[in-house]
Structure formats: C-alpha cells, structure tokens
Backbone atoms as SQL, in Angstrom:
CREATE TABLE atoms (id INTEGER PRIMARY KEY, chain TEXT, resi INTEGER, resn TEXT, atom TEXT, x REAL, y REAL, z REAL);
INSERT INTO atoms VALUES
  (1, 'A', 1, 'MET', 'N', -20.483, -38.205, 94.473),
  (2, 'A', 1, 'MET', 'CA', -21.097, -37.597, 93.322),
  (3, 'A', 1, 'MET', 'C', -20.263, -36.446, 92.786),
  (4, 'A', 2, 'THR', 'N', -19.647, -35.692, 93.690),
  (5, 'A', 2, 'THR', 'CA', -18.888, -34.536, 93.231),
  (6, 'A', 2, 'THR', 'C', -17.665, -34.958, 92.430),
  (7, 'A', 3, 'ARG', 'N', -17.136, -36.143, 92.699),
  (8, 'A', 3, 'ARG', 'CA', -15.985, -36.623, 91.923),
  (9, 'A', 3, 'ARG', 'C', -16.417, -37.405, 90.693),
  (10, 'A', 4, 'VAL', 'N', -17.491, -38.169, 90.806),
  (11, 'A', 4, 'VAL', 'CA', -17.924, -39.009, 89.693),
  (12, 'A', 4, 'VAL', 'C', -18.366, -38.155, 88.508),
  (13, 'A', 5, 'ASN', 'N', -19.105, -37.097, 88.758),
  (14, 'A', 5, 'ASN', 'CA', -19.698, -36.291, 87.681),
  (15, 'A', 5, 'ASN', 'C', -18.865, -35.092, 87.267),
  (16, 'A', 6, 'CYS', 'N', -17.700, -34.890, 87.859),
  (17, 'A', 6, 'CYS', 'CA', -16.956, -33.646, 87.619),
  (18, 'A', 6, 'CYS', 'C', -16.441, -33.518, 86.192),
  (19, 'A', 7, 'ARG', 'N', -16.352, -34.597, 85.448),
  (20, 'A', 7, 'ARG', 'CA', -15.902, -34.471, 84.054),
  (21, 'A', 7, 'ARG', 'C', -17.034, -34.029, 83.127),
  (22, 'A', 8, 'ASP', 'N', -18.286, -34.151, 83.601),
  (23, 'A', 8, 'ASP', 'CA', -19.432, -33.822, 82.760),
  (24, 'A', 8, 'ASP', 'C', -20.206, -32.586, 83.198),
  (25, 'A', 9, 'TYR', 'N', -20.023, -32.171, 84.456),
  (26, 'A', 9, 'TYR', 'CA', -20.751, -31.024, 84.997),
  (27, 'A', 9, 'TYR', 'C', -19.775, -30.115, 85.737),
  (28, 'A', 10, 'SER', 'N', -20.045, -28.817, 85.683),
  (29, 'A', 10, 'SER', 'CA', -19.203, -27.833, 86.382),
  (30, 'A', 10, 'SER', 'C', -19.463, -27.906, 87.893),
  (31, 'A', 11, 'PRO', 'N', -18.553, -27.350, 88.694),
  (32, 'A', 11, 'PRO', 'CA', -18.803, -27.306, 90.140),
  (33, 'A', 11, 'PRO', 'C', -20.123, -26.611, 90.489),
  (34, 'A', 12, 'GLU', 'N', -20.480, -25.577, 89.741),
  (35, 'A', 12, 'GLU', 'CA', -21.739, -24.864, 89.987),
  (36, 'A', 12, 'GLU', 'C', -22.947, -25.758, 89.679),
  (37, 'A', 13, 'GLN', 'N', -22.846, -26.514, 88.593),
  (38, 'A', 13, 'GLN', 'CA', -23.939, -27.421, 88.239),
  (39, 'A', 13, 'GLN', 'C', -24.087, -28.530, 89.284),
  (40, 'A', 14, 'ILE', 'N', -22.976, -29.063, 89.737),
  (41, 'A', 14, 'ILE', 'CA', -23.032, -30.123, 90.749),
  (42, 'A', 14, 'ILE', 'C', -23.636, -29.590, 92.044),
  (43, 'A', 15, 'ALA', 'N', -23.236, -28.393, 92.449),
  (44, 'A', 15, 'ALA', 'CA', -23.786, -27.793, 93.666),
  (45, 'A', 15, 'ALA', 'C', -25.295, -27.573, 93.529),
  (46, 'A', 16, 'ALA', 'N', -25.737, -27.113, 92.351),
  (47, 'A', 16, 'ALA', 'CA', -27.172, -26.905, 92.128),
  (48, 'A', 16, 'ALA', 'C', -27.909, -28.240, 92.130),
  (49, 'A', 17, 'TRP', 'N', -27.307, -29.254, 91.535),
  (50, 'A', 17, 'TRP', 'CA', -27.911, -30.582, 91.465),
  (51, 'A', 17, 'TRP', 'C', -28.066, -31.165, 92.861),
  (52, 'A', 18, 'LEU', 'N', -27.031, -31.048, 93.677),
  (53, 'A', 18, 'LEU', 'CA', -27.088, -31.585, 95.030),
  (54, 'A', 18, 'LEU', 'C', -28.067, -30.821, 95.904),
  (55, 'A', 19, 'GLY', 'N', -28.122, -29.516, 95.729),
  (56, 'A', 19, 'GLY', 'CA', -29.031, -28.693, 96.517),
  (57, 'A', 19, 'GLY', 'C', -28.617, -28.603, 97.970),
  (58, 'A', 20, 'PRO', 'N', -29.447, -27.988, 98.773),
  (59, 'A', 20, 'PRO', 'CA', -29.114, -27.806, 100.185),
  (60, 'A', 20, 'PRO', 'C', -29.320, -29.095, 100.986),
  (61, 'A', 21, 'VAL', 'N', -28.597, -29.205, 102.069),
  (62, 'A', 21, 'VAL', 'CA', -28.787, -30.328, 102.992),
  (63, 'A', 21, 'VAL', 'C', -29.516, -29.772, 104.208),
  (64, 'A', 22, 'THR', 'N', -30.821, -30.000, 104.221),
  (65, 'A', 22, 'THR', 'CA', -31.654, -29.495, 105.311),
  (66, 'A', 22, 'THR', 'C', -32.490, -30.641, 105.858),
  (67, 'A', 23, 'ASP', 'N', -33.108, -30.416, 106.992),
  (68, 'A', 23, 'ASP', 'CA', -33.996, -31.432, 107.560),
  (69, 'A', 23, 'ASP', 'C', -35.162, -31.734, 106.625),
  (70, 'A', 24, 'ASP', 'N', -35.690, -30.701, 105.956),
  (71, 'A', 24, 'ASP', 'CA', -36.793, -30.909, 105.018),
  (72, 'A', 24, 'ASP', 'C', -36.364, -31.772, 103.836),
  (73, 'A', 25, 'VAL', 'N', -35.186, -31.514, 103.303),
  (74, 'A', 25, 'VAL', 'CA', -34.678, -32.302, 102.182),
  (75, 'A', 25, 'VAL', 'C', -34.474, -33.753, 102.616),
  (76, 'A', 26, 'ARG', 'N', -33.881, -33.948, 103.778),
  (77, 'A', 26, 'ARG', 'CA', -33.689, -35.310, 104.300),
  (78, 'A', 26, 'ARG', 'C', -35.028, -36.029, 104.475),
  (79, 'A', 27, 'ALA', 'N', -36.022, -35.331, 105.003),
  (80, 'A', 27, 'ALA', 'CA', -37.342, -35.926, 105.210),
  (81, 'A', 27, 'ALA', 'C', -37.988, -36.297, 103.878),
  (82, 'A', 28, 'ASN', 'N', -37.847, -35.442, 102.869),
  (83, 'A', 28, 'ASN', 'CA', -38.408, -35.732, 101.544),
  (84, 'A', 28, 'ASN', 'C', -37.734, -36.948, 100.919),
  (85, 'A', 29, 'TRP', 'N', -36.404, -37.037, 101.042),
  (86, 'A', 29, 'TRP', 'CA', -35.678, -38.198, 100.530),
  (87, 'A', 29, 'TRP', 'C', -36.152, -39.454, 101.253),
  (88, 'A', 30, 'GLN', 'N', -36.239, -39.392, 102.566),
  (89, 'A', 30, 'GLN', 'CA', -36.657, -40.550, 103.350),
  (90, 'A', 30, 'GLN', 'C', -38.042, -41.026, 102.910),
  (91, 'A', 31, 'ALA', 'N', -38.966, -40.101, 102.761),
  (92, 'A', 31, 'ALA', 'CA', -40.324, -40.451, 102.343),
  (93, 'A', 31, 'ALA', 'C', -40.314, -41.085, 100.950),
  (94, 'A', 32, 'SER', 'N', -39.549, -40.509, 100.042),
  (95, 'A', 32, 'SER', 'CA', -39.470, -41.032, 98.682),
  (96, 'A', 32, 'SER', 'C', -38.851, -42.426, 98.662),
  (97, 'A', 33, 'LEU', 'N', -37.761, -42.602, 99.383),
  (98, 'A', 33, 'LEU', 'CA', -37.094, -43.906, 99.419),
  (99, 'A', 33, 'LEU', 'C', -37.998, -44.977, 100.035),
  (100, 'A', 34, 'LEU', 'N', -38.803, -44.599, 101.013),
  (101, 'A', 34, 'LEU', 'CA', -39.711, -45.559, 101.636),
  (102, 'A', 34, 'LEU', 'C', -40.873, -45.943, 100.720),
  (103, 'A', 35, 'LYS', 'N', -41.276, -45.049, 99.817),
  (104, 'A', 35, 'LYS', 'CA', -42.341, -45.351, 98.866),
  (105, 'A', 35, 'LYS', 'C', -41.857, -46.279, 97.757),
  (106, 'A', 36, 'HIS', 'N', -40.572, -46.245, 97.478),
  (107, 'A', 36, 'HIS', 'CA', -39.991, -47.016, 96.379),
  (108, 'A', 36, 'HIS', 'C', -39.369, -48.314, 96.889),
  (109, 'A', 37, 'GLN', 'N', -39.094, -49.199, 95.955),
  (110, 'A', 37, 'GLN', 'CA', -38.258, -50.357, 96.243),
  (111, 'A', 37, 'GLN', 'C', -36.834, -49.807, 96.290),
  (112, 'A', 38, 'THR', 'N', -36.165, -49.962, 97.414),
  (113, 'A', 38, 'THR', 'CA', -34.845, -49.364, 97.605),
  (114, 'A', 38, 'THR', 'C', -33.856, -50.431, 98.060),
  (115, 'A', 39, 'TYR', 'N', -32.687, -50.425, 97.435),
  (116, 'A', 39, 'TYR', 'CA', -31.630, -51.364, 97.806),
  (117, 'A', 39, 'TYR', 'C', -30.342, -50.624, 98.098),
  (118, 'A', 40, 'LEU', 'N', -29.619, -51.151, 99.058),
  (119, 'A', 40, 'LEU', 'CA', -28.294, -50.647, 99.398),
  (120, 'A', 40, 'LEU', 'C', -27.266, -51.693, 99.027),
  (121, 'A', 41, 'ALA', 'N', -26.101, -51.247, 98.582),
  (122, 'A', 41, 'ALA', 'CA', -24.972, -52.147, 98.333),
  (123, 'A', 41, 'ALA', 'C', -23.959, -51.912, 99.452),
  (124, 'A', 42, 'TRP', 'N', -23.609, -52.990, 100.108),
  (125, 'A', 42, 'TRP', 'CA', -22.698, -52.922, 101.250),
  (126, 'A', 42, 'TRP', 'C', -21.375, -53.586, 100.900),
  (127, 'A', 43, 'GLN', 'N', -20.314, -53.052, 101.441),
  (128, 'A', 43, 'GLN', 'CA', -19.024, -53.722, 101.433),
  (129, 'A', 43, 'GLN', 'C', -18.543, -53.681, 102.879),
  (130, 'A', 44, 'GLY', 'N', -18.615, -54.816, 103.541),
  (131, 'A', 44, 'GLY', 'CA', -18.362, -54.842, 104.971),
  (132, 'A', 44, 'GLY', 'C', -19.460, -54.073, 105.675),
  (133, 'A', 45, 'ASN', 'N', -19.065, -53.098, 106.489),
  (134, 'A', 45, 'ASN', 'CA', -20.022, -52.259, 107.218),
  (135, 'A', 45, 'ASN', 'C', -20.278, -50.921, 106.535),
  (136, 'A', 46, 'THR', 'N', -19.865, -50.793, 105.283),
  (137, 'A', 46, 'THR', 'CA', -19.960, -49.517, 104.580),
  (138, 'A', 46, 'THR', 'C', -20.932, -49.607, 103.404),
  (139, 'A', 47, 'VAL', 'N', -21.829, -48.647, 103.321),
  (140, 'A', 47, 'VAL', 'CA', -22.709, -48.548, 102.159),
  (141, 'A', 47, 'VAL', 'C', -21.878, -47.958, 101.018),
  (142, 'A', 48, 'VAL', 'N', -21.815, -48.684, 99.897),
  (143, 'A', 48, 'VAL', 'CA', -21.021, -48.224, 98.752),
  (144, 'A', 48, 'VAL', 'C', -21.903, -47.842, 97.566),
  (145, 'A', 49, 'GLY', 'N', -23.215, -48.050, 97.701),
  (146, 'A', 49, 'GLY', 'CA', -24.121, -47.661, 96.636),
  (147, 'A', 49, 'GLY', 'C', -25.565, -47.861, 97.051),
  (148, 'A', 50, 'PHE', 'N', -26.465, -47.269, 96.297),
  (149, 'A', 50, 'PHE', 'CA', -27.895, -47.467, 96.524),
  (150, 'A', 50, 'PHE', 'C', -28.649, -47.154, 95.248),
  (151, 'A', 51, 'ALA', 'N', -29.870, -47.672, 95.179),
  (152, 'A', 51, 'ALA', 'CA', -30.747, -47.377, 94.048),
  (153, 'A', 51, 'ALA', 'C', -32.182, -47.561, 94.509),
  (154, 'A', 52, 'ASP', 'N', -33.090, -46.831, 93.854),
  (155, 'A', 52, 'ASP', 'CA', -34.503, -46.990, 94.180),
  (156, 'A', 52, 'ASP', 'C', -35.358, -46.863, 92.932),
  (157, 'A', 53, 'MET', 'N', -36.477, -47.593, 92.960),
  (158, 'A', 53, 'MET', 'CA', -37.372, -47.630, 91.813),
  (159, 'A', 53, 'MET', 'C', -38.819, -47.567, 92.290),
  (160, 'A', 54, 'ALA', 'N', -39.607, -46.760, 91.595),
  (161, 'A', 54, 'ALA', 'CA', -41.044, -46.675, 91.866),
  (162, 'A', 54, 'ALA', 'C', -41.737, -47.907, 91.301),
  (163, 'A', 55, 'ALA', 'N', -42.943, -48.152, 91.764),
  (164, 'A', 55, 'ALA', 'CA', -43.733, -49.296, 91.293),
  (165, 'A', 55, 'ALA', 'C', -44.034, -49.201, 89.794),
  (166, 'A', 56, 'THR', 'N', -43.928, -48.019, 89.226),
  (167, 'A', 56, 'THR', 'CA', -44.161, -47.803, 87.794),
  (168, 'A', 56, 'THR', 'C', -42.982, -48.244, 86.929),
  (169, 'A', 57, 'GLY', 'N', -41.835, -48.552, 87.571),
  (170, 'A', 57, 'GLY', 'CA', -40.627, -48.894, 86.829),
  (171, 'A', 57, 'GLY', 'C', -39.708, -47.719, 86.594),
  (172, 'A', 58, 'TYR', 'N', -40.016, -46.587, 87.260),
  (173, 'A', 58, 'TYR', 'CA', -39.130, -45.412, 87.142),
  (174, 'A', 58, 'TYR', 'C', -37.971, -45.570, 88.116),
  (175, 'A', 59, 'LEU', 'N', -36.751, -45.672, 87.573),
  (176, 'A', 59, 'LEU', 'CA', -35.548, -45.740, 88.389),
  (177, 'A', 59, 'LEU', 'C', -35.190, -44.316, 88.775),
  (178, 'A', 60, 'ASP', 'N', -35.443, -43.983, 90.025),
  (179, 'A', 60, 'ASP', 'CA', -35.311, -42.603, 90.482),
  (180, 'A', 60, 'ASP', 'C', -33.865, -42.238, 90.768),
  (181, 'A', 61, 'ARG', 'N', -33.185, -43.065, 91.553),
  (182, 'A', 61, 'ARG', 'CA', -31.805, -42.735, 91.937),
  (183, 'A', 61, 'ARG', 'C', -30.930, -43.974, 91.809),
  (184, 'A', 62, 'LEU', 'N', -29.697, -43.750, 91.377),
  (185, 'A', 62, 'LEU', 'CA', -28.681, -44.790, 91.327),
  (186, 'A', 62, 'LEU', 'C', -27.357, -44.118, 91.645),
  (187, 'A', 63, 'TYR', 'N', -26.686, -44.614, 92.676),
  (188, 'A', 63, 'TYR', 'CA', -25.423, -44.020, 93.066),
  (189, 'A', 63, 'TYR', 'C', -24.473, -45.113, 93.524),
  (190, 'A', 64, 'VAL', 'N', -23.235, -45.030, 93.068),
  (191, 'A', 64, 'VAL', 'CA', -22.162, -45.896, 93.539),
  (192, 'A', 64, 'VAL', 'C', -20.975, -45.007, 93.875),
  (193, 'A', 65, 'SER', 'N', -20.398, -45.244, 95.034),
  (194, 'A', 65, 'SER', 'CA', -19.252, -44.466, 95.498),
  (195, 'A', 65, 'SER', 'C', -18.146, -44.419, 94.448),
  (196, 'A', 66, 'THR', 'N', -17.501, -43.287, 94.371),
  (197, 'A', 66, 'THR', 'CA', -16.381, -43.110, 93.448),
  (198, 'A', 66, 'THR', 'C', -15.356, -44.223, 93.599),
  (199, 'A', 67, 'ASP', 'N', -15.080, -44.624, 94.820),
  (200, 'A', 67, 'ASP', 'CA', -14.069, -45.637, 95.091),
  (201, 'A', 67, 'ASP', 'C', -14.495, -47.041, 94.672),
  (202, 'A', 68, 'HIS', 'N', -15.744, -47.198, 94.246),
  (203, 'A', 68, 'HIS', 'CA', -16.245, -48.526, 93.878),
  (204, 'A', 68, 'HIS', 'C', -16.849, -48.561, 92.478),
  (205, 'A', 69, 'GLN', 'N', -16.519, -47.563, 91.663),
  (206, 'A', 69, 'GLN', 'CA', -16.971, -47.551, 90.281),
  (207, 'A', 69, 'GLN', 'C', -16.321, -48.712, 89.530),
  (208, 'A', 70, 'GLY', 'N', -17.038, -49.290, 88.591),
  (209, 'A', 70, 'GLY', 'CA', -16.483, -50.344, 87.751),
  (210, 'A', 70, 'GLY', 'C', -16.429, -51.718, 88.387),
  (211, 'A', 71, 'GLU', 'N', -17.074, -51.892, 89.535),
  (212, 'A', 71, 'GLU', 'CA', -17.068, -53.182, 90.223),
  (213, 'A', 71, 'GLU', 'C', -18.346, -53.989, 89.986),
  (214, 'A', 72, 'GLY', 'N', -19.248, -53.483, 89.162),
  (215, 'A', 72, 'GLY', 'CA', -20.493, -54.190, 88.885),
  (216, 'A', 72, 'GLY', 'C', -21.612, -53.901, 89.875),
  (217, 'A', 73, 'ILE', 'N', -21.382, -52.977, 90.788),
  (218, 'A', 73, 'ILE', 'CA', -22.377, -52.671, 91.819),
  (219, 'A', 73, 'ILE', 'C', -23.634, -52.066, 91.205),
  (220, 'A', 74, 'ALA', 'N', -23.477, -51.104, 90.310),
  (221, 'A', 74, 'ALA', 'CA', -24.637, -50.464, 89.686),
  (222, 'A', 74, 'ALA', 'C', -25.442, -51.481, 88.881),
  (223, 'A', 75, 'THR', 'N', -24.759, -52.345, 88.150),
  (224, 'A', 75, 'THR', 'CA', -25.444, -53.372, 87.370),
  (225, 'A', 75, 'THR', 'C', -26.249, -54.287, 88.283),
  (226, 'A', 76, 'LYS', 'N', -25.663, -54.700, 89.377),
  (227, 'A', 76, 'LYS', 'CA', -26.360, -55.577, 90.326),
  (228, 'A', 76, 'LYS', 'C', -27.576, -54.868, 90.928),
  (229, 'A', 77, 'LEU', 'N', -27.421, -53.602, 91.305),
  (230, 'A', 77, 'LEU', 'CA', -28.545, -52.854, 91.871),
  (231, 'A', 77, 'LEU', 'C', -29.695, -52.743, 90.868),
  (232, 'A', 78, 'VAL', 'N', -29.380, -52.380, 89.629),
  (233, 'A', 78, 'VAL', 'CA', -30.423, -52.207, 88.615),
  (234, 'A', 78, 'VAL', 'C', -31.083, -53.548, 88.294),
  (235, 'A', 79, 'THR', 'N', -30.299, -54.583, 88.135),
  (236, 'A', 79, 'THR', 'CA', -30.844, -55.911, 87.851),
  (237, 'A', 79, 'THR', 'C', -31.768, -56.380, 88.971),
  (238, 'A', 80, 'THR', 'N', -31.338, -56.186, 90.200),
  (239, 'A', 80, 'THR', 'CA', -32.144, -56.593, 91.351),
  (240, 'A', 80, 'THR', 'C', -33.452, -55.808, 91.407),
  (241, 'A', 81, 'LEU', 'N', -33.392, -54.511, 91.132),
  (242, 'A', 81, 'LEU', 'CA', -34.614, -53.705, 91.117),
  (243, 'A', 81, 'LEU', 'C', -35.571, -54.159, 90.024),
  (244, 'A', 82, 'MET', 'N', -35.039, -54.460, 88.854),
  (245, 'A', 82, 'MET', 'CA', -35.907, -54.903, 87.757),
  (246, 'A', 82, 'MET', 'C', -36.563, -56.239, 88.080),
  (247, 'A', 83, 'GLN', 'N', -35.875, -57.093, 88.790),
  (248, 'A', 83, 'GLN', 'CA', -36.477, -58.361, 89.205),
  (249, 'A', 83, 'GLN', 'C', -37.561, -58.122, 90.258),
  (250, 'A', 84, 'ALA', 'N', -37.354, -57.144, 91.122),
  (251, 'A', 84, 'ALA', 'CA', -38.307, -56.851, 92.195),
  (252, 'A', 84, 'ALA', 'C', -39.517, -56.064, 91.708),
  (253, 'A', 85, 'VAL', 'N', -39.344, -55.312, 90.617),
  (254, 'A', 85, 'VAL', 'CA', -40.415, -54.467, 90.082),
  (255, 'A', 85, 'VAL', 'C', -40.633, -54.863, 88.616),
  (256, 'A', 86, 'PRO', 'N', -41.368, -55.933, 88.381),
  (257, 'A', 86, 'PRO', 'CA', -41.569, -56.379, 86.996),
  (258, 'A', 86, 'PRO', 'C', -42.623, -55.525, 86.285),
  (259, 'A', 87, 'VAL', 'N', -42.188, -54.762, 85.304),
  (260, 'A', 87, 'VAL', 'CA', -43.076, -53.939, 84.485),
  (261, 'A', 87, 'VAL', 'C', -42.655, -54.091, 83.026),
  (262, 'A', 88, 'ALA', 'N', -43.476, -53.619, 82.129),
  (263, 'A', 88, 'ALA', 'CA', -43.186, -53.743, 80.698),
  (264, 'A', 88, 'ALA', 'C', -42.085, -52.795, 80.247),
  (265, 'A', 89, 'VAL', 'N', -42.058, -51.586, 80.829),
  (266, 'A', 89, 'VAL', 'CA', -41.094, -50.579, 80.408),
  (267, 'A', 89, 'VAL', 'C', -40.472, -49.929, 81.646),
  (268, 'A', 90, 'TYR', 'N', -39.159, -49.828, 81.642),
  (269, 'A', 90, 'TYR', 'CA', -38.429, -49.132, 82.705),
  (270, 'A', 90, 'TYR', 'C', -37.971, -47.792, 82.164),
  (271, 'A', 91, 'THR', 'N', -38.004, -46.761, 83.031),
  (272, 'A', 91, 'THR', 'CA', -37.559, -45.435, 82.628),
  (273, 'A', 91, 'THR', 'C', -36.630, -44.858, 83.689),
  (274, 'A', 92, 'THR', 'N', -35.837, -43.908, 83.262),
  (275, 'A', 92, 'THR', 'CA', -34.985, -43.150, 84.175),
  (276, 'A', 92, 'THR', 'C', -34.620, -41.836, 83.508),
  (277, 'A', 93, 'ASP', 'N', -34.176, -40.903, 84.292),
  (278, 'A', 93, 'ASP', 'CA', -33.601, -39.667, 83.775),
  (279, 'A', 93, 'ASP', 'C', -32.128, -39.703, 84.144),
  (280, 'A', 94, 'ALA', 'N', -31.299, -40.011, 83.170),
  (281, 'A', 94, 'ALA', 'CA', -29.883, -40.263, 83.400),
  (282, 'A', 94, 'ALA', 'C', -29.040, -39.019, 83.163),
  (283, 'A', 95, 'SER', 'N', -28.071, -38.844, 84.024),
  (284, 'A', 95, 'SER', 'CA', -27.109, -37.757, 83.842),
  (285, 'A', 95, 'SER', 'C', -26.240, -38.051, 82.622),
  (286, 'A', 96, 'ILE', 'N', -25.487, -37.046, 82.196),
  (287, 'A', 96, 'ILE', 'CA', -24.518, -37.248, 81.115),
  (288, 'A', 96, 'ILE', 'C', -23.562, -38.367, 81.503),
  (289, 'A', 97, 'THR', 'N', -23.158, -38.385, 82.759),
  (290, 'A', 97, 'THR', 'CA', -22.209, -39.375, 83.259),
  (291, 'A', 97, 'THR', 'C', -22.804, -40.782, 83.223),
  (292, 'A', 98, 'ALA', 'N', -24.066, -40.921, 83.604),
  (293, 'A', 98, 'ALA', 'CA', -24.695, -42.237, 83.706),
  (294, 'A', 98, 'ALA', 'C', -25.234, -42.758, 82.380),
  (295, 'A', 99, 'TRP', 'N', -25.397, -41.887, 81.406),
  (296, 'A', 99, 'TRP', 'CA', -25.980, -42.268, 80.121),
  (297, 'A', 99, 'TRP', 'C', -25.305, -43.508, 79.513),
  (298, 'A', 100, 'PRO', 'N', -23.968, -43.577, 79.414),
  (299, 'A', 100, 'PRO', 'CA', -23.350, -44.769, 78.817),
  (300, 'A', 100, 'PRO', 'C', -23.632, -46.049, 79.608),
  (301, 'A', 101, 'PHE', 'N', -23.689, -45.953, 80.929),
  (302, 'A', 101, 'PHE', 'CA', -24.019, -47.123, 81.744),
  (303, 'A', 101, 'PHE', 'C', -25.400, -47.649, 81.379),
  (304, 'A', 102, 'PHE', 'N', -26.385, -46.758, 81.344),
  (305, 'A', 102, 'PHE', 'CA', -27.747, -47.192, 81.042),
  (306, 'A', 102, 'PHE', 'C', -27.860, -47.720, 79.618),
  (307, 'A', 103, 'GLU', 'N', -27.148, -47.118, 78.697),
  (308, 'A', 103, 'GLU', 'CA', -27.158, -47.628, 77.324),
  (309, 'A', 103, 'GLU', 'C', -26.622, -49.071, 77.300),
  (310, 'A', 104, 'ALA', 'N', -25.567, -49.343, 78.052),
  (311, 'A', 104, 'ALA', 'CA', -25.005, -50.695, 78.131),
  (312, 'A', 104, 'ALA', 'C', -25.984, -51.677, 78.773),
  (313, 'A', 105, 'GLN', 'N', -26.934, -51.163, 79.570),
  (314, 'A', 105, 'GLN', 'CA', -27.950, -52.009, 80.206),
  (315, 'A', 105, 'GLN', 'C', -29.174, -52.207, 79.319),
  (316, 'A', 106, 'GLY', 'N', -29.136, -51.664, 78.096),
  (317, 'A', 106, 'GLY', 'CA', -30.245, -51.850, 77.164),
  (318, 'A', 106, 'GLY', 'C', -31.242, -50.706, 77.116),
  (319, 'A', 107, 'PHE', 'N', -30.970, -49.626, 77.833),
  (320, 'A', 107, 'PHE', 'CA', -31.834, -48.447, 77.765),
  (321, 'A', 107, 'PHE', 'C', -31.496, -47.644, 76.507),
  (322, 'A', 108, 'HIS', 'N', -32.447, -46.876, 76.032),
  (323, 'A', 108, 'HIS', 'CA', -32.184, -45.956, 74.922),
  (324, 'A', 108, 'HIS', 'C', -32.769, -44.583, 75.257),
  (325, 'A', 109, 'VAL', 'N', -32.133, -43.569, 74.717),
  (326, 'A', 109, 'VAL', 'CA', -32.548, -42.186, 74.961),
  (327, 'A', 109, 'VAL', 'C', -33.822, -41.903, 74.188),
  (328, 'A', 110, 'THR', 'N', -34.812, -41.345, 74.905),
  (329, 'A', 110, 'THR', 'CA', -36.034, -40.917, 74.226),
  (330, 'A', 110, 'THR', 'C', -36.094, -39.401, 74.088),
  (331, 'A', 111, 'LYS', 'N', -35.375, -38.700, 74.986),
  (332, 'A', 111, 'LYS', 'CA', -35.276, -37.246, 74.819),
  (333, 'A', 111, 'LYS', 'C', -34.183, -36.685, 75.719),
  (334, 'A', 112, 'GLN', 'N', -33.667, -35.553, 75.302),
  (335, 'A', 112, 'GLN', 'CA', -32.706, -34.802, 76.110),
  (336, 'A', 112, 'GLN', 'C', -33.478, -33.726, 76.856),
  (337, 'A', 113, 'ASN', 'N', -33.128, -33.535, 78.124),
  (338, 'A', 113, 'ASN', 'CA', -33.802, -32.553, 78.969),
  (339, 'A', 113, 'ASN', 'C', -32.817, -31.498, 79.442),
  (340, 'A', 114, 'VAL', 'N', -33.333, -30.320, 79.680),
  (341, 'A', 114, 'VAL', 'CA', -32.579, -29.280, 80.372),
  (342, 'A', 114, 'VAL', 'C', -33.370, -28.955, 81.634),
  (343, 'A', 115, 'VAL', 'N', -32.811, -29.344, 82.766),
  (344, 'A', 115, 'VAL', 'CA', -33.428, -29.098, 84.066),
  (345, 'A', 115, 'VAL', 'C', -32.738, -27.883, 84.661),
  (346, 'A', 116, 'VAL', 'N', -33.529, -26.930, 85.164),
  (347, 'A', 116, 'VAL', 'CA', -32.952, -25.731, 85.750),
  (348, 'A', 116, 'VAL', 'C', -33.139, -25.780, 87.262),
  (349, 'A', 117, 'ARG', 'N', -32.025, -25.721, 87.980),
  (350, 'A', 117, 'ARG', 'CA', -32.050, -25.682, 89.449),
  (351, 'A', 117, 'ARG', 'C', -31.248, -24.482, 89.892),
  (352, 'A', 118, 'ASN', 'N', -31.879, -23.659, 90.711),
  (353, 'A', 118, 'ASN', 'CA', -31.226, -22.429, 91.190),
  (354, 'A', 118, 'ASN', 'C', -30.668, -21.613, 90.028),
  (355, 'A', 119, 'GLU', 'N', -31.453, -21.552, 88.946),
  (356, 'A', 119, 'GLU', 'CA', -31.119, -20.786, 87.747),
  (357, 'A', 119, 'GLU', 'C', -29.922, -21.348, 86.991),
  (358, 'A', 120, 'ILE', 'N', -29.537, -22.577, 87.272),
  (359, 'A', 120, 'ILE', 'CA', -28.405, -23.207, 86.593),
  (360, 'A', 120, 'ILE', 'C', -28.935, -24.382, 85.775),
  (361, 'A', 121, 'PRO', 'N', -28.693, -24.362, 84.445),
  (362, 'A', 121, 'PRO', 'CA', -29.188, -25.451, 83.605),
  (363, 'A', 121, 'PRO', 'C', -28.328, -26.708, 83.731),
  (364, 'A', 122, 'LEU', 'N', -29.018, -27.861, 83.752),
  (365, 'A', 122, 'LEU', 'CA', -28.369, -29.172, 83.806),
  (366, 'A', 122, 'LEU', 'C', -28.970, -30.040, 82.717),
  (367, 'A', 123, 'ILE', 'N', -28.135, -30.737, 81.993),
  (368, 'A', 123, 'ILE', 'CA', -28.617, -31.637, 80.947),
  (369, 'A', 123, 'ILE', 'C', -28.710, -33.045, 81.518),
  (370, 'A', 124, 'ASN', 'N', -29.838, -33.705, 81.206),
  (371, 'A', 124, 'ASN', 'CA', -29.955, -35.135, 81.464),
  (372, 'A', 124, 'ASN', 'C', -30.780, -35.740, 80.329),
  (373, 'A', 125, 'PHE', 'N', -30.964, -37.058, 80.387),
  (374, 'A', 125, 'PHE', 'CA', -31.626, -37.770, 79.296),
  (375, 'A', 125, 'PHE', 'C', -32.695, -38.699, 79.845),
  (376, 'A', 126, 'THR', 'N', -33.906, -38.606, 79.305),
  (377, 'A', 126, 'THR', 'CA', -34.923, -39.581, 79.619),
  (378, 'A', 126, 'THR', 'C', -34.587, -40.824, 78.797),
  (379, 'A', 127, 'MET', 'N', -34.531, -41.973, 79.497),
  (380, 'A', 127, 'MET', 'CA', -34.153, -43.221, 78.850),
  (381, 'A', 127, 'MET', 'C', -35.181, -44.302, 79.199),
  (382, 'A', 128, 'LYS', 'N', -35.386, -45.231, 78.260),
  (383, 'A', 128, 'LYS', 'CA', -36.349, -46.319, 78.478),
  (384, 'A', 128, 'LYS', 'C', -35.728, -47.650, 78.091),
  (385, 'A', 129, 'LYS', 'N', -36.251, -48.674, 78.732),
  (386, 'A', 129, 'LYS', 'CA', -35.882, -50.050, 78.385),
  (387, 'A', 129, 'LYS', 'C', -37.151, -50.884, 78.401);
C-alpha cells in the first residue's frame, strides 16, 4: 500500500490511513473480514491480494500487492465478490489511486469525501455500480 498509493497521498497521509498495528486493530480486522464475504488471491504459496464485501454490497477493502498490479487480480476479486453477493447496487469508498480502476469496472462517483485520521485529511470517493 505504501508504494501503490505514494503518487496520490503523502507519506503522512499513508501513515494516518494505515494507522497503528496493534492487537486490537488486528482483532477488529479479523472480526470484520469474518462478517464479510472475503477472498484471497494466491500465487503459489503467497497471498498477492484480497478483497471483502458486506452482504449489503459494500466493497470494504480491495488490495493487490505492488508487485502484482495490472495482472487482473483486482478485477477477478471484485467480479467473484459480485457473483457471491448478488445485490442491486454495489458501493465502495475508493481512494484516489483506486478510483480509475472502479470507474473501469462500471462504478461512478456519487460524492467526494474528506476523511480525517489523526488530524490528517484524506480524500476518497463514494462510488456505486
């Protein structure tokens, strides 16, 4: 993430976005991922990406390793999630970096957001399909 988003966000913004790595944060992620439909993308024995979606059609997280960008992994993850979670409308809050990917997948921006983490503003976009 620190390499993928570095052209769109400052090091301070990326650090605020990532937040601390604590046992509580890990537990919250684990609980959230278990509540959602979650898929991992593997290459051999290595996880190269993951994505998760709530039953409402909200795509919460999508990540593909820097070394595997442009290989169709994100498209496959999103397509698989949409097949697993059939709803009328899909939504996500996309980073500046991810916005063009989601637009290519048929999503459109419904609003621009400014999220503040640790007093540092971050721009993202609510998108729907």
